[in-house]
N, C-alpha and C positions, 0 to 999 in steps of 0.2 A: 570855582577853583579846580585848576587842572590837574591830575594826577600824574605823578613823573612814577614810571615803574623803574623796578628794580636796578636794569641794564644801565639807565642813566642817573638815580644817585651812586648808583659807585662809582660810575666815570666819573662823577663830579668830586665823589669823598676821595678818591685815590690819591691825587697829589695832594692832600691833606692828612691822609696816613703815614704816606710814604716819609712827609716831611715827620710826621711823631715818630717813626722807627728810628730816622736817623738822629734824633735828638735822645735819644737811651741807649745806652751800649752798658757790656757787662765790662767788672777793670777788676786789677787787681792791685793792693793796696802795696806800693814799693818804700813810699816812706813820708813818715810820717812831722809837721812842723807843729807845736803843737804849744807856739808861745805867747797867739792872741785870742781872743772870743772862739774865734770859728777858726777849726783846723782845717788846715791846709796840707794837701794829700799832694804825693805823685804817685801816679796809678800808671798803671799798664794794662793798654788794650790791642786792640788789633794788629795783627801783624807786626809787632815788634814797636809800635807806637807807641806814646808815653807824650803825656800831660801832666804838666807842672802847675800848680796852685790851686787844684780841684776846691771847691770848697765843702764841707763837710760839717752842717749845723748838727750842734748837741740839743739833746734837750737841758731842758733850765734845772741844777742840781745834780745832774746827773754827768759824771764825767767816765770817757770810756778809750780805750786803745785798742786794734785787735792785736792779737797776740802774734808777732814773730814764726814766720815759716819756715823752718826746716828744709833745704832744697838738698836734694840729695844728686 
């Protein structure tokens, strides 16, 4: 069995690592739509980018809504 050195492994995994990083982002919750089994959110992302209908799954028997933020 051929052994793979660290740089070759790193080169193979970099595209996958980049894709995983692009799937995850921090967000600020702007609006919550709570009329269904799954909460739908409007969130603010990077550089004034907004995303609508982002699903927020809730634990069974547990209901919560983030508190509103008072902006100054």
